[in-house]
C-alpha positions as CSV (number, residue, x, y, z in Angstrom):
1,M,65.6,163.4,94.7
2,F,69.0,165.1,95.1
3,M,69.9,168.5,93.7
4,Y,73.4,169.5,92.7
5,Y,74.8,173.0,92.8
6,V,77.6,174.6,90.9
7,Y,78.5,177.9,92.6
8,V,80.8,180.8,92.4
9,L,82.3,182.5,95.5
10,Q,84.1,185.8,95.4
11,H,86.8,186.8,97.8
12,I,85.8,190.0,99.5
13,E,89.3,191.6,99.6
14,S,91.0,190.4,96.4
15,G,87.9,189.9,94.2
16,G,89.2,186.5,93.1
17,F,86.7,183.7,92.3
18,Y,86.3,180.1,93.5
19,I,84.1,177.7,91.6
20,G,82.8,174.6,93.2
21,F,80.2,171.8,93.1
22,T,78.1,170.4,96.0
23,Q,74.8,168.7,97.0
24,N,74.3,171.0,100.0
25,I,75.1,174.6,99.2
26,E,74.5,176.0,102.7
27,R,76.8,173.4,104.4
28,R,79.5,173.9,101.7
29,F,79.4,177.7,102.0
30,D,79.8,177.3,105.8
31,E,82.8,175.0,105.3
32,H,84.4,177.6,103.0
33,Q,83.8,180.4,105.5
34,N,85.3,178.4,108.3
35,K,88.4,177.3,106.3
36,R,87.2,173.7,105.9
37,G,86.5,174.0,102.1
38,G,88.8,173.7,99.1
39,R,92.5,174.4,99.2
40,T,92.0,177.9,97.9
41,T,89.3,178.9,100.4
42,R,91.3,177.4,103.3
43,I,94.1,179.8,102.6
44,K,91.9,182.9,102.6
45,S,88.9,183.8,104.6
46,G,86.1,186.2,103.7
47,W,84.1,184.7,100.8
48,K,80.6,185.6,99.5
49,L,78.3,183.5,97.3
50,I,77.7,185.5,94.1
51,Y,76.2,182.9,91.7
52,Y,74.9,179.4,91.6
53,E,73.1,177.0,89.3
54,T,71.1,173.9,90.2
55,Y,71.1,170.5,88.4
56,L,69.2,167.2,88.8
57,D,72.0,165.1,87.4
58,K,75.4,164.9,89.0
59,K,77.2,164.5,85.7
60,D,75.6,167.7,84.3
61,A,76.7,169.6,87.4
62,T,80.3,168.3,87.4
63,G,80.5,169.0,83.6
64,R,79.3,172.6,84.2
65,E,81.8,173.1,87.0
66,K,84.6,171.9,84.7
67,F,83.4,174.3,81.9
68,L,83.2,177.3,84.2
69,K,86.7,176.7,85.5
70,G,88.1,176.8,81.9
71,G,88.7,179.8,79.7
72,S,85.4,179.8,77.9
73,G,83.6,179.4,81.2
74,R,85.4,182.3,82.8
75,K,84.3,184.4,79.8
76,Y,80.8,183.2,80.2
77,L,80.8,184.2,83.9
78,N,82.2,187.6,83.2
79,K,79.4,188.2,80.7
80,Q,76.8,186.7,83.0
81,L,77.9,188.8,86.0
82,K,78.7,191.9,84.0
83,N,76.4,194.3,85.9
84,Y,77.5,192.9,89.3
85,L,81.2,193.1,88.5
86,E,80.8,196.7,87.1
87,S,79.1,197.8,90.2
88,K,82.0,196.6,92.3
89,T,84.5,198.8,90.4
90,K,82.5,202.0,90.9
């Protein structure tokens, strides 16, 4: 049985986010760290994994990724990560 991951990376310097989807979160994070990931993470180095969710169905995971990349999803993430984000501004 495969697991699917939807994850959020944060850029260490700028604080910007990258949202992605994968079957192997360790391998994918390594790709991002070594500039072999998505276009955004190839441009900048220095990412950290701050959030992820697991799914049994690929369609559920890709649907969630799409939601999180939209306006309502960004609001959800800001609410979900409120304590983490507040600690970074202190």
